[in-house]
N, C-alpha and C positions, 0 to 999 in steps of 0.2 A: 504494500500500500504506500503510494507516494503521497506526500503532503506538501502543498504549497501554502505558504503563510499569507493570510489575508490581512486587510487593514485592521480588523477588529482583534488581531492577535491570535485568533483561533485558526488552526490549519484547515485547509480545504480538503475534503475527502476526494481522493483520486485513485480509483482501483486500477490495477494492472490487468491485462487480459488473462482470463482464467482464474482470477482471484475471487474469493468469497469472503465477505465480512459480516460479522454479527454486530448489528448496531442497535442502540437503545435511544429512543426519543427522549430529549430533555425537556421539551415543551409540548403542549397539546396541539398547537397550531404553528405553521411555518410563517415566516415573514414573507409576504407576497409583494411583488413589485413588477415593474416593467422596465426593460432596458432596450438597447438597440437590437438585442437578440430576441426580444419578445417577452412574454410573461415568464416570471421565475418564481420558484417556491424554495425558500432558504430554510432548511431545517437545522436545528442544533441537535447533534447526536453524540453519543459516546460509543467508542469502539470497545472491543472485548478486553483491551488493556486499560480502559478507564480514561483514555484521552478524548477530550471534547473536540469535535470537528464540525465544520460547516459543510452541509450537504445540499447542493443545488439539485433538487429533484426534477427530472423531466416531467412533463405533464402526465404521462401515462403512469409513472411511479407514484406521483402525488395522488392521482385518482385511486390507485390500488391501496395506498395508505389510508385514504378516507374510507374506501369501501370496507377495509378490514376493521375500521373503527379504532385504530391505534391511538393511544393517548400517551402522555408523558409517563415514562417508566416501562412502556411496552417495547418489545424487541422485534427485529425483523432481520432476515438474511438478504444481502444484496450481492449479486455476482455479476461479473462482466464476462460475457460470452462472445466468442467470435461468430459472426454471421456472414454469409456470402450473398452478395447482391449482384447477380450476373458474374462478371469477372472480377469485381471488386470485393475485397475483404474488409469488413467493418466490425464494429463492436456494438453490443446491445446490453443494457442493464436488465437484470431479471430480479424481481422482488418475490419474497416469500415471507409471510407473517409467521412469527414463532408463536405457536399455540401456548397459551397460558395454562399452567397446570390447574385442572379443575379442583375446586375445593369441595371435598366430599363431606357431607354432613355425617357425623358419626351416628351410627344406628343406636337407638335407645337400648340400653341393656335390658335384658329380660328381667322382669320383676319376679324375684323369687318369693315364694310364699314364706312369710315369716313364721318361724317356729316360736311358739309362745313359751318363753322361759324367763325366769327372773335372774338378772345379773345383780349380784350384791354390790352396793355402792361402797367400794373399798377405797375410793379416792384416787386410784391410779389413772383412771381416764382423764380426770381433771388435771392431774399432775402432768400427764403426757401432752395434753392440749396446751398447757401453759409452757412446757419446755419447747414444743414445736414453735409456738408463737415467739418465744424469746430467741430461739435459734434464727428465725427469719429476721427479727429485729437486729440481731448481731451482724448478720451478713449485709444488711442494708447500711448499718453504721460504718462498717469497714468496707468501703466501696473500691478500695485500691486492689482488691483481689478478685479475679473472675470466678465467683462461687458457682458450684454445680449443685444440683439437687442432692447428690450423694453427700456433699459437705454439710448441708442443712440437716439431713437425716443423722449423720454421725454426731453433730453437735447436740441435737435434740436427745438422742439416745444416751450420750455421755452424761448430759445434765440430768436426765430422768433417772438413770442408774445411780448416780451419786446422791441425788436427793432421796431416792427410795431407801438407800442404805442408811442415810442419816436419820430416817424416821423409824 
């Protein structure tokens, strides 16, 4: 991928023949204007390495982006293919929207029939709930460490065991 620097400091997207790029839209709509070359659609995109680029979309690619309903944060593939027109060899951009992963609603767990039995109130449930809450608070207070769920569990269990021994 070659990049030519534009006046706005953002490099211009320029694909080589046979190259495919995964691009992510940075804004919902392009900047539209008209020049001596005709109507243009200037999109701000980010490539797969995270570099922001200016992409001047041809009218057909712009129409495909609109048809796909892409918004800021959505991705698409852009490739530059060789095409033959009579004896001349040229290039054509091809667009393909990247499908968003569908969010699957978790199925409701089957409700199990409750077995009626009495659990004596020995205070351990409340103790465990308090320890878990305090473990979560600890991880929030010390935000310089990337805590995992397992860390919260370990802190809560340690506190609960120590407090149960003390009683």
